[in-house]
SENU-12362 format. One record per residue (C-alpha): residue in three letters; x, y, z. Coordinates in Angstrom, 2 decimals. Layout:
<atoms>
ALA,X,Y,Z
...
</atoms>
This chain:
<atoms>
MET,104.10,140.90,48.03
ALA,102.22,137.58,47.27
SER,104.54,135.68,49.68
HIS,103.90,138.24,52.30
GLN,100.18,137.76,51.89
THR,100.48,133.98,52.16
SER,102.48,134.21,55.39
LEU,99.98,136.52,56.90
HIS,96.99,134.35,55.82
VAL,98.78,131.54,57.50
GLU,99.41,133.29,60.74
ILE,95.77,134.83,60.84
LYS,94.45,131.31,60.33
ALA,96.54,130.09,63.31
LEU,95.41,133.17,65.34
ALA,91.91,132.28,64.43
LYS,92.20,128.59,65.55
LYS,93.76,129.60,68.77
ARG,91.19,132.08,69.74
ASN,88.23,129.90,68.38
ALA,87.27,132.81,65.94
LEU,85.29,133.08,62.78
ILE,86.29,135.32,60.18
LEU,83.38,137.05,58.26
ALA,83.81,139.15,55.10
HIS,81.19,141.18,53.44
ASN,80.74,140.78,49.51
TYR,82.36,144.18,49.01
GLN,85.53,143.47,50.91
PRO,88.81,143.30,49.05
PRO,89.79,139.93,47.43
ALA,92.46,139.18,49.93
ILE,89.92,139.51,52.75
GLN,87.19,137.41,51.16
ASP,89.73,134.72,50.23
LEU,90.81,134.78,54.01
ALA,87.27,134.57,55.30
ASP,85.47,131.42,56.57
LEU,82.13,133.03,55.30
CYS,81.47,135.59,52.63
GLY,77.95,137.17,52.36
ASP,75.68,140.31,53.14
SER,75.75,141.63,56.45
LEU,72.61,140.07,58.03
GLU,73.22,136.70,56.41
LEU,76.63,136.53,57.93
SER,75.45,137.58,61.50
ARG,72.77,134.91,61.61
LYS,75.25,132.27,60.38
ALA,77.73,133.22,63.13
ALA,75.17,133.21,65.92
GLU,74.64,129.40,64.89
THR,78.20,128.62,65.27
ASP,80.19,127.60,68.59
ALA,82.90,130.29,67.83
ASP,83.70,132.63,70.77
VAL,85.21,135.31,68.62
ILE,83.65,136.86,65.43
VAL,86.05,138.99,63.29
PHE,83.75,141.14,61.18
CYS,85.39,142.56,57.89
GLY,82.98,145.02,57.12
VAL,81.70,148.21,58.48
HIS,80.62,149.20,62.17
PHE,76.85,148.53,61.90
MET,77.42,145.15,60.69
ALA,79.48,144.29,63.60
GLU,76.81,145.86,65.86
THR,74.33,143.55,64.25
ALA,76.52,140.60,64.97
SER,76.68,141.87,68.58
ILE,72.96,142.28,68.73
LEU,72.57,138.59,67.57
CYS,75.44,136.98,69.48
PRO,75.79,138.83,72.70
GLN,77.73,135.89,74.30
LYS,80.49,136.27,71.62
THR,83.19,138.89,71.31
VAL,82.79,140.78,68.06
LEU,85.85,142.44,66.49
LEU,85.96,145.26,63.83
PRO,89.56,145.22,62.68
ARG,89.39,148.99,61.59
HIS,87.52,151.28,63.89
ASP,87.17,153.89,61.19
ALA,85.24,151.41,58.88
GLY,81.91,153.30,59.04
CYS,78.87,153.63,56.62
LEU,78.07,157.12,55.23
MET,74.36,156.16,55.02
ALA,74.02,154.78,58.62
ASP,75.59,158.11,59.72
MET,72.70,160.00,57.84
ILE,70.32,159.17,60.70
THR,70.62,159.54,64.54
ALA,68.41,158.02,67.33
GLU,67.69,161.53,68.47
ALA,66.55,162.81,64.83
LEU,64.52,159.78,64.58
LYS,62.69,160.27,67.97
ILE,61.85,163.99,66.56
ARG,60.56,162.55,63.28
ILE,58.43,159.76,64.89
GLU,56.97,162.42,67.14
SER,56.08,164.56,64.18
LEU,54.02,161.85,62.51
PRO,50.91,159.92,63.35
PRO,51.41,156.65,65.16
MET,52.86,154.12,62.57
PRO,55.34,151.37,62.25
VAL,58.92,152.36,61.84
VAL,60.61,150.08,59.23
THR,64.58,150.39,59.43
TYR,66.94,148.90,56.96
VAL,69.65,146.84,58.42
ASN,72.29,149.12,57.19
SER,71.86,151.33,60.35
THR,73.08,151.84,63.89
ALA,72.03,149.74,66.69
ASP,70.37,152.78,68.38
VAL,68.22,153.56,65.53
LYS,67.10,149.81,65.24
ALA,66.11,149.89,68.74
LEU,63.66,152.67,68.03
SER,62.35,150.75,65.21
THR,59.18,148.46,64.91
ILE,60.82,145.92,62.38
CYS,63.91,145.63,60.29
CYS,64.31,144.91,56.71
THR,67.12,143.94,54.27
SER,67.31,144.91,50.45
ALA,66.04,141.43,49.60
ASN,62.83,141.45,51.79
VAL,61.85,144.91,52.09
VAL,58.51,144.65,50.02
GLN,57.31,141.62,52.06
VAL,58.28,143.24,55.34
VAL,56.26,146.31,54.35
ASN,53.28,144.27,53.20
SER,53.42,142.15,56.32
LEU,52.41,145.20,58.29
ALA,48.67,145.92,59.00
ALA,49.13,149.63,59.04
ASP,48.47,151.68,55.78
GLU,51.20,154.12,56.33
VAL,55.08,153.34,57.45
LEU,58.22,155.34,57.96
MET,61.18,153.83,56.46
THR,64.52,154.79,57.46
PRO,67.31,155.52,56.38
ASP,67.59,154.82,52.80
ARG,65.38,156.91,50.55
ASN,66.09,155.08,47.59
LEU,65.07,151.63,49.14
ALA,61.85,153.29,50.42
MET,60.75,154.52,46.98
TYR,61.59,151.02,45.66
ALA,59.39,149.52,48.31
ALA,56.58,152.18,48.06
ALA,56.41,151.51,44.21
ARG,55.74,147.64,44.99
THR,53.47,148.01,47.90
GLY,49.94,149.52,48.54
LYS,51.38,151.52,51.68
LYS,52.03,155.16,52.06
VAL,55.71,155.24,52.84
HIS,57.29,158.22,54.54
LEU,60.96,158.65,53.58
TRP,64.23,159.54,55.50
ASP,66.21,161.56,53.26
GLY,69.21,159.27,53.70
TYR,71.14,157.39,50.91
CYS,74.16,155.17,49.91
PRO,76.58,157.45,48.04
THR,78.08,154.68,46.30
HIS,74.91,153.56,44.65
GLU,73.84,157.38,44.37
TRP,76.60,157.92,42.07
LEU,75.42,155.59,39.40
THR,73.31,157.74,36.77
PRO,71.32,156.61,33.76
ASP,73.97,158.08,31.65
ASP,76.38,155.60,33.23
VAL,74.10,152.67,32.49
HIS,73.63,153.77,28.81
LYS,77.21,153.95,28.44
ALA,77.67,150.44,29.97
ARG,74.99,149.10,27.78
ALA,76.73,150.63,24.75
ALA,79.96,148.81,25.58
HIS,78.20,145.57,26.47
PRO,75.29,145.38,24.36
ASP,74.51,141.64,25.03
ALA,75.05,141.91,28.89
VAL,72.06,141.84,31.47
PHE,72.09,144.90,33.63
VAL,71.44,143.81,37.33
ALA,70.88,146.64,39.86
HIS,70.73,146.96,43.85
PRO,67.68,148.53,45.23
GLU,69.75,151.20,46.79
CYS,70.21,152.76,43.43
ARG,68.23,155.66,42.25
PRO,64.77,155.09,40.84
ASP,65.83,156.27,37.24
VAL,68.43,153.63,37.45
LEU,66.24,150.75,38.61
ALA,63.89,151.79,35.80
LEU,66.61,150.55,33.31
ALA,67.68,147.42,35.04
ASP,66.85,143.97,33.91
VAL,67.04,142.51,37.21
ILE,66.90,144.27,40.79
ALA,68.28,142.22,43.53
SER,70.30,142.23,46.76
THR,74.00,141.40,46.69
SER,73.13,137.72,47.57
GLY,70.13,137.95,45.04
MET,72.64,139.05,42.54
LEU,75.06,136.14,43.17
ARG,72.29,133.73,42.77
HIS,70.87,135.18,39.89
VAL,74.06,135.25,37.61
ALA,74.83,131.63,38.90
ARG,71.56,130.15,37.43
ALA,71.18,132.43,34.54
ALA,71.53,131.22,30.95
GLU,73.16,134.39,29.85
LYS,76.90,134.79,29.96
SER,77.37,138.79,30.32
PHE,76.18,140.86,33.14
ILE,76.66,144.85,34.03
VAL,76.79,145.00,37.84
GLY,75.06,147.98,39.40
THR,76.72,147.73,42.87
GLU,79.82,148.21,44.79
MET,82.71,146.69,42.48
GLY,83.67,144.55,45.24
LEU,80.82,142.09,44.52
LEU,82.51,141.27,41.03
TYR,85.24,139.30,42.71
PRO,82.96,136.63,44.17
MET,80.82,136.62,41.00
GLN,83.82,136.04,38.72
LYS,85.13,133.39,41.23
ALA,81.90,131.50,41.39
ASN,81.32,131.69,37.60
PRO,84.62,131.60,35.61
ASP,82.73,130.96,32.53
LYS,80.78,134.28,32.68
HIS,81.79,137.95,32.14
PHE,81.12,140.70,34.66
PHE,81.42,144.41,34.21
PRO,80.98,147.34,36.53
ALA,78.14,149.67,35.58
SER,80.50,152.44,36.61
PRO,84.10,152.60,37.94
LYS,82.80,155.01,40.51
MET,81.07,152.53,42.48
VAL,83.71,151.98,45.21
CYS,83.03,152.33,48.75
ALA,86.22,153.40,50.53
ASN,85.00,152.29,53.93
MET,84.58,148.69,52.58
LYS,88.19,148.76,51.40
ARG,89.76,149.75,54.54
ILE,90.39,146.31,56.10
ARG,93.55,144.82,55.08
LEU,95.28,141.61,56.17
GLU,97.33,143.32,58.59
ASP,94.52,144.70,60.17
VAL,92.94,141.30,60.90
HIS,96.18,139.81,62.16
ARG,96.56,142.91,64.82
SER,92.75,142.60,65.75
LEU,93.03,138.90,66.52
GLU,96.48,139.18,68.06
ARG,95.62,141.89,70.49
MET,91.86,141.33,70.73
SER,91.45,144.80,69.69
GLY,88.50,146.61,68.02
GLU,85.73,145.00,70.00
VAL,82.01,146.35,69.24
LYS,79.66,145.70,72.06
VAL,76.12,146.68,71.84
PRO,74.89,147.72,75.51
GLU,71.86,145.76,76.82
GLU,69.50,148.68,76.96
ILE,70.03,149.04,73.24
ARG,70.73,145.36,72.22
LEU,67.38,144.22,73.48
PRO,64.98,146.37,71.63
ALA,67.24,146.35,68.58
LEU,66.93,142.64,68.83
ARG,63.18,142.83,68.89
ALA,63.09,144.81,65.61
VAL,65.59,142.34,63.97
ARG,63.63,139.24,65.22
ALA,60.39,140.74,64.00
MET,61.67,140.52,60.63
ILE,63.46,137.13,60.88
ASP,60.32,135.57,62.46
LEU,58.49,136.51,59.10
ASN,60.60,133.60,57.66
LEU,61.03,135.46,54.44
</atoms>
């Protein structure tokens, strides 16, 4: 098996060179995919870095909305998603049609949309946000009320830290929603000296127990500079791999074994090889959606947060 993976790895790298392709992997991807990638990180960070390169092709090892974001920021590049069925359950909890109805039902106010959303939802939004900058984005708006989509947990996190009235969309990430206070208490009992770091997509009653609340990239930065040696990690379990790889002298424990996103685990080396060989799985956002979506993404980027 190891020799097969090594052989595939070599073949994929050769194909990537031939195609002038950049391979991106989200922090939740399987270890073999992370080891293959030219860049690992969170979704927006990866798309922004890809836009700065001279690559002709971007192979995005993540889920569909991430490939869409790469297409929004890199319209001149070919964006490939190796598995068409790698979706996001939270992104699927909102549609452009439903958002239009909700906007019409409310007084005029900015729409703040999490980057974990489809391009057509971004296109109806005033500004996008990430889990790292959501509070700053909401505070940057002059309005006293905002509609936040699609993650209710991230919206409640922001509402508790701003002076704004935040209208929620009732969506959520199932992987983070599965984590309960009882799970956290059990993990703390098993690892009493560990620091509990949690993602803002977790439920409010879980975030209330956290020592540190941070995005995936924020978690990676925190554990690298922290004096503590043990951490309970409250996000998708794939993040433990880059944490351990970058900090071999520290110990990382999942807050719960339930925190596995099946969609993030779909892509295999064989899928990447096939996608590059056949140039299959292209994700291309139409211009009539890309341009308004780009405005929402750029509104966030221009804040220089």
